[in-house]
SEROVO-907655 format. One record per residue (C-alpha): residue in one letter; residue number from 1; z, y, x. Coordinates in steps of 0.1 Angstrom, whole numbers, plus 2048, in hexadecimal, padded with zeros to 3 digits. Example, Ala and Ser with C-alpha at 12.3 -4.5 7.8 and 13.67 -1.06 7.14 Angstrom:
2
rest, nr, c3, c2, c1
a, 1, 84E, 7D3, 87B $
s, 2, 847, 7F5, 889 $
***
This chain:
360
rest, nr, c3, c2, c1
m, 1, E64, C2B, 550 $
v, 2, E59, C50, 54A $
d, 3, E6B, C63, 52F $
r, 4, E5B, C84, 525 $
s, 5, E70, C8A, 506 $
d, 6, E7E, CAD, 502 $
a, 7, E96, CB0, 4E5 $
a, 8, E96, CD6, 4E5 $
a, 9, E70, CD8, 4E4 $
r, 10, E6E, CBE, 4C8 $
e, 11, E88, CD1, 4B4 $
w, 12, E74, CF1, 4B8 $
v, 13, E54, CDF, 4AC $
a, 14, E67, CD0, 48E $
r, 15, E74, CF2, 485 $
a, 16, E51, D02, 487 $
v, 17, E42, CE7, 471 $
r, 18, E5E, CEC, 458 $
i, 19, E57, D12, 458 $
i, 20, E32, D0D, 451 $
s, 21, E38, CF2, 437 $
a, 22, E51, D08, 425 $
d, 23, E37, D24, 425 $
a, 24, E1F, D0C, 414 $
q, 25, E39, D01, 3FB $
r, 26, E3F, D25, 3F1 $
s, 27, E19, D2B, 3EB $
a, 28, E08, D27, 3CA $
d, 29, DE5, D19, 3C6 $
t, 30, DC7, D30, 3C5 $
h, 31, DB6, D38, 3A4 $
l, 32, D95, D29, 398 $
i, 33, D84, D45, 385 $
r, 34, D65, D45, 36F $
f, 35, D49, D5B, 37A $
p, 36, D36, D6A, 35C $
m, 37, D14, D5A, 35A $
p, 38, CF8, D60, 340 $
p, 39, D03, D4E, 320 $
g, 40, CE2, D3C, 31B $
l, 41, CE1, D2E, 33E $
g, 42, CF7, D10, 336 $
v, 43, D07, D10, 359 $
d, 44, D2B, D1A, 360 $
l, 45, D34, D29, 381 $
y, 46, D57, D28, 38F $
l, 47, D65, D39, 3AE $
k, 48, D84, D2D, 3C0 $
d, 49, D95, D4D, 3CA $
e, 50, DA1, D47, 3ED $
s, 51, DA7, D6C, 3F2 $
t, 52, DC9, D69, 3E1 $
h, 53, DD9, D56, 3FE $
v, 54, DF4, D6A, 40F $
t, 55, DDC, D71, 42D $
g, 56, DC0, D7A, 415 $
s, 57, DA5, D5F, 41C $
l, 58, D9A, D3B, 41A $
k, 59, DA4, D38, 43F $
h, 60, DC9, D37, 436 $
r, 61, DC6, D12, 42D $
l, 62, DB4, D0B, 44E $
a, 63, DCD, D1F, 463 $
r, 64, DEA, D0C, 454 $
s, 65, DDA, CEB, 45B $
l, 66, DD0, CF4, 47F $
f, 67, DF4, CFF, 487 $
l, 68, E03, CDF, 479 $
y, 69, DE9, CCA, 48B $
a, 70, DF0, CDC, 4AC $
l, 71, E15, CDA, 4A9 $
c, 72, E15, CB5, 4A0 $
n, 73, DFE, CAE, 4BD $
g, 74, E16, CBF, 4D5 $
w, 75, DFD, CDB, 4DE $
i, 76, E13, CF8, 4D2 $
r, 77, E37, CFB, 4DF $
e, 78, E50, D17, 4DF $
g, 79, E40, D35, 4F0 $
t, 80, E1D, D27, 4F1 $
t, 81, E02, D42, 4EE $
v, 82, DE9, D37, 4D4 $
v, 83, DC5, D43, 4DA $
e, 84, DA9, D40, 4C0 $
a, 85, D84, D48, 4BE $
s, 86, D7E, D57, 49C $
s, 87, D68, D6E, 488 $
g, 88, D87, D7E, 479 $
s, 89, D96, D6D, 45B $
t, 90, DA2, D4D, 46C $
a, 91, DB2, D64, 486 $
v, 92, DC4, D78, 46B $
s, 93, DD2, D58, 45D $
e, 94, DDB, D49, 47F $
a, 95, DEC, D69, 489 $
y, 96, E02, D66, 46A $
f, 97, E0C, D42, 472 $
a, 98, E12, D4B, 497 $
r, 99, E2A, D66, 48D $
l, 100, E3A, D4F, 474 $
i, 101, E44, D37, 490 $
g, 102, E49, D51, 4AB $
v, 103, E2C, D4B, 4C3 $
p, 104, E14, D64, 4D2 $
f, 105, DF0, D65, 4C5 $
v, 106, DCF, D71, 4D3 $
a, 107, DAF, D73, 4BF $
v, 108, D8D, D73, 4D1 $
m, 109, D73, D83, 4BA $
t, 110, D52, D94, 4BA $
s, 111, D52, DB9, 4C0 $
w, 112, D44, DC0, 49D $
t, 113, D61, DB0, 48B $
s, 114, D6C, DC7, 46F $
p, 115, D87, DDF, 478 $
e, 116, D9A, DD4, 459 $
k, 117, D9D, DB1, 466 $
i, 118, DA8, DBD, 489 $
a, 119, DC3, DD2, 479 $
l, 120, DCF, DB4, 465 $
i, 121, DD1, D9E, 484 $
e, 122, DE4, DB9, 497 $
r, 123, DFB, DBE, 479 $
e, 124, E06, D9A, 47C $
g, 125, E0E, D9F, 4A1 $
g, 126, DED, D91, 4AF $
r, 127, DD8, D9F, 4CA $
c, 128, DB2, DA2, 4C8 $
h, 129, D9A, D9B, 4E5 $
l, 130, D77, DA7, 4DC $
v, 131, D56, D9A, 4EB $
d, 132, D32, DA5, 4E5 $
d, 133, D22, D83, 4E7 $
p, 134, D2B, D6C, 4CA $
a, 135, D23, D4D, 4DF $
a, 136, D3D, D58, 4F9 $
i, 137, D5B, D56, 4E3 $
y, 138, D61, D31, 4EA $
d, 139, D62, D33, 510 $
v, 140, D76, D54, 50F $
s, 141, D90, D44, 4F9 $
r, 142, D93, D26, 510 $
r, 143, D97, D3C, 52E $
l, 144, DB1, D52, 51E $
a, 145, DC5, D34, 513 $
a, 146, DC3, D24, 535 $
d, 147, DCE, D45, 546 $
c, 148, DEE, D46, 532 $
n, 149, DF4, D21, 530 $
g, 150, DEF, D24, 50B $
h, 151, DDD, D10, 4F0 $
y, 152, DB9, D16, 4E5 $
m, 153, DBB, D0D, 4C0 $
d, 154, D95, D07, 4BE $
q, 155, D8F, D08, 498 $
f, 156, D6B, CFF, 49D $
t, 157, D74, CDD, 4AB $
h, 158, D94, CD5, 498 $
a, 159, D8E, CE3, 475 $
e, 160, D7F, CC3, 466 $
r, 161, D9A, CAC, 474 $
a, 162, DB9, CC2, 46E $
t, 163, DB4, CC3, 448 $
d, 164, DBD, CA4, 433 $
w, 165, D9C, C9F, 420 $
r, 166, DAA, C83, 40B $
g, 167, DC0, C9A, 3F7 $
n, 168, DE2, CAA, 3FE $
n, 169, DD8, CC7, 3E7 $
n, 170, DBB, CD0, 3FD $
i, 171, DA1, CE9, 3EF $
a, 172, D8B, CCD, 3E1 $
e, 173, DA7, CBB, 3CF $
s, 174, DB3, CDC, 3C1 $
v, 175, D90, CE5, 3B3 $
f, 176, D8C, CC4, 3A1 $
a, 177, DAF, CC6, 392 $
q, 178, DA8, CEA, 385 $
l, 179, D88, CDF, 375 $
e, 180, D97, CC2, 361 $
l, 181, D98, CD5, 33F $
e, 182, D76, CE7, 343 $
r, 183, D57, CDC, 330 $
h, 184, D46, CD0, 350 $
p, 185, D64, CC3, 365 $
e, 186, D4E, CB3, 37F $
p, 187, D39, CCE, 38F $
e, 188, D15, CC8, 397 $
w, 189, D19, CDC, 3B7 $
i, 190, D34, CEA, 3CD $
v, 191, D26, D06, 3E2 $
v, 192, D38, D10, 402 $
a, 193, D2A, D21, 422 $
a, 194, D35, D14, 444 $
g, 195, D47, D26, 460 $
t, 196, D59, D0A, 472 $
g, 197, D4B, CF1, 459 $
g, 198, D6E, CE5, 451 $
t, 199, D6E, CEF, 42C $
s, 200, D4C, CDF, 425 $
a, 201, D58, CC0, 438 $
t, 202, D78, CBD, 423 $
i, 203, D65, CC3, 402 $
g, 204, D49, CAB, 40A $
r, 205, D60, C8F, 415 $
y, 206, D77, C93, 3F7 $
i, 207, D59, C92, 3DF $
r, 208, D4F, C70, 3EE $
y, 209, D73, C63, 3F1 $
r, 210, D78, C69, 3CB $
g, 211, D56, C5C, 3C1 $
h, 212, D4A, C7D, 3B2 $
l, 213, D25, C83, 3AD $
t, 214, D29, CA8, 3B6 $
r, 215, D11, CB4, 3D0 $
l, 216, D1A, CCB, 3ED $
c, 217, D05, CEA, 3F5 $
v, 218, D0B, CFE, 415 $
p, 219, CFA, D20, 416 $
d, 220, CF4, D2E, 439 $
p, 221, CEE, D52, 444 $
q, 222, CD0, D5B, 459 $
d, 223, CD3, D57, 47F $
s, 224, CEB, D3A, 47B $
a, 225, CE5, D18, 48C $
f, 226, CF2, D03, 46F $
f, 227, CD3, D05, 458 $
g, 228, CB9, CFD, 472 $
g, 229, CCF, CE2, 482 $
w, 230, CD5, CD1, 461 $
c, 231, CB0, CD2, 457 $
d, 232, CA4, CC4, 478 $
d, 233, CC2, CAD, 47E $
d, 234, CC8, CBF, 49F $
p, 235, CEC, CC0, 4AA $
a, 236, CE3, CD5, 4C8 $
r, 237, CD4, CF2, 4B4 $
t, 238, CDD, D15, 4BF $
a, 239, CD6, D37, 4AF $
p, 240, CDE, D5B, 4B5 $
g, 241, CFC, D59, 49D $
s, 242, D02, D66, 47A $
k, 243, D09, D8A, 472 $
i, 244, D1C, D80, 453 $
e, 245, D41, D7E, 45D $
g, 246, D52, D5D, 45A $
i, 247, D34, D46, 454 $
g, 248, D17, D3A, 468 $
r, 249, D19, D32, 48D $
p, 250, D04, D35, 4AD $
r, 251, D07, D0F, 4B2 $
m, 252, D0D, CEF, 49E $
e, 253, D33, CEF, 49E $
p, 254, D46, CCE, 4A3 $
s, 255, D57, CD1, 481 $
f, 256, D36, CD6, 46F $
v, 257, D2E, CB4, 45F $
p, 258, D09, CB5, 454 $
e, 259, D08, C91, 446 $
i, 260, D1D, C9A, 427 $
i, 261, D08, CB9, 41D $
d, 262, CEF, CB3, 401 $
r, 263, CDD, CD5, 404 $
m, 264, CDD, CF3, 41A $
v, 265, CCF, D15, 410 $
a, 266, CC4, D30, 429 $
v, 267, CD1, D52, 41C $
p, 268, CC3, D73, 42A $
d, 269, CDE, D8B, 434 $
a, 270, CD2, DA6, 41B $
c, 271, CD6, D8C, 3FF $
s, 272, CF9, D84, 40A $
i, 273, D02, DA9, 408 $
a, 274, CF0, DAD, 3E6 $
a, 275, D04, D90, 3D7 $
m, 276, D24, D9E, 3E6 $
q, 277, D1D, DC0, 3D5 $
v, 278, D13, DB2, 3B3 $
a, 279, D31, D9A, 3B3 $
g, 280, D48, DB8, 3B9 $
e, 281, D38, DCA, 39B $
v, 282, D3C, DAB, 384 $
l, 283, D5F, DA2, 390 $
g, 284, D6C, DC5, 392 $
r, 285, D78, DC0, 3B6 $
g, 286, D69, DBC, 3D8 $
v, 287, D61, D9C, 3E9 $
g, 288, D56, D95, 40C $
p, 289, D32, D8E, 419 $
s, 290, D37, D68, 41D $
t, 291, D40, D67, 3F8 $
g, 292, D1E, D78, 3F2 $
t, 293, D0D, D5C, 406 $
n, 294, D1E, D42, 3F0 $
l, 295, D14, D54, 3D0 $
w, 296, CF0, D59, 3D9 $
a, 297, CEC, D33, 3DD $
a, 298, D01, D2C, 3BE $
f, 299, CEC, D43, 3A8 $
g, 300, CCC, D31, 3B5 $
l, 301, CDA, D0F, 3AD $
a, 302, CE5, D1B, 38A $
a, 303, CC1, D27, 384 $
e, 304, CB3, D07, 391 $
m, 305, CC9, CF2, 379 $
a, 306, CC0, D08, 35C $
a, 307, C9B, D05, 363 $
a, 308, C9F, CDF, 363 $
g, 309, CB1, CE0, 342 $
r, 310, CD2, CD5, 352 $
t, 311, CF4, CE2, 348 $
g, 312, D13, CDF, 35D $
s, 313, D2A, CF2, 375 $
i, 314, D29, CFF, 398 $
v, 315, D47, D08, 3AE $
s, 316, D47, D20, 3CB $
l, 317, D60, D35, 3DE $
i, 318, D6C, D59, 3E1 $
c, 319, D73, D56, 406 $
d, 320, D85, D78, 40A $
g, 321, D87, D9A, 3FA $
g, 322, D72, DB9, 3FF $
e, 323, D8E, DCE, 40D $
r, 324, D88, DBE, 42F $
y, 325, D65, DCD, 430 $
v, 326, D69, DF1, 424 $
h, 327, D5B, DFF, 444 $
t, 328, D41, DE4, 44A $
y, 329, D2F, DCF, 430 $
a, 330, D3B, DE4, 413 $
d, 331, D2F, E04, 423 $
a, 332, D0C, E0E, 41A $
e, 333, D06, E20, 43B $
w, 334, D12, E04, 450 $
v, 335, CFD, DEB, 43D $
a, 336, CDE, E01, 441 $
g, 337, CE5, E04, 466 $
r, 338, CE2, DDE, 469 $
g, 339, CBF, DE0, 45A $
w, 340, CC9, DD0, 439 $
d, 341, CBC, DDC, 417 $
p, 342, CCF, DC9, 3FC $
a, 343, CC3, DDF, 3E0 $
p, 344, CA4, DC9, 3D4 $
s, 345, CB9, DA9, 3D5 $
a, 346, CD6, DBA, 3C3 $
a, 347, CBE, DC6, 3A7 $
m, 348, CB1, DA3, 3A3 $
l, 349, CD4, D94, 3A1 $
r, 350, CDE, DAE, 386 $
e, 351, CBF, DA4, 372 $
f, 352, CC7, D7F, 376 $
l, 353, CEB, D83, 36B $
a, 354, CDF, D97, 34D $
g, 355, CCA, D79, 342 $
g, 356, CAA, D7F, 356 $
p, 357, C97, D67, 36C $
w, 358, CA2, D5C, 38F $
r, 359, C8B, D6B, 3A9 $
g, 360, C9E, D61, 3C8 $
***
């Protein structure tokens, strides 16, 4: 008989799980806010404001699930260095949970990650390892984890399996509960861009599990592999990699589940920035560029519904706040330096939201 039990190690894991669960117990749900749409359109648009999590983004839910999954699988023990490949927001949230349970954390990110996100990771006690090639972050993360006998969290593989898609107050269950008293409680569309693919997988599965007729739309930024891979049913598709932080990938990630997606929309980067800017004007506060990608697709769907004489509701997400992008996507010089001109698309959006036609 071989006995590998370690009472002290099990006690540490149990304590870490309790600490993370207690943090969740102290947390309130995020708001579902109505975005002002033209009165005659007949379509209500709601945004689930994930920027109000304690770590400031949608990725707070994912990071909590990933840590619990890794702890309960025996992958993280006392003193284990956690390494993650991330475009920024997941790393901010994972650094928070690593500090909460007292383990070291290293984030492997592209060199153009916003300085605001890097500062947030370091404020939580994490260390940032920057690489120039977005496709290299996976191998670099594995190597760093192996070098220190640590754990590579690998959000891109484990996101869709770490979250309980049947319920347990996941984001989909929360959305449908918050819509119960609205005039269109079952949305026509839920619009959510994909980074790992975990959120779209959770929402798509929940819709089917509960028998809803809601359809799932995944907008994808340019230079991402997801849109082309989905259209051509090509799981091996690769691409240069998105320039919109947090969404779009250079490969079809393991957590991206194409079979549950009803529609994908390719969104040019300038349109994502335009929608980000206009949303900030309407809401009176900044949002991030991935929220702009979501909104561009949501506005197009709303216009399509109105043109077909259909009323109903659409739900999308505020993924994070604009304060993370002051020196990048929210900076006109930086945007121009990327070769993007959002002005024409922003003018069209302002016209649309004032009751004009959709020209997207």
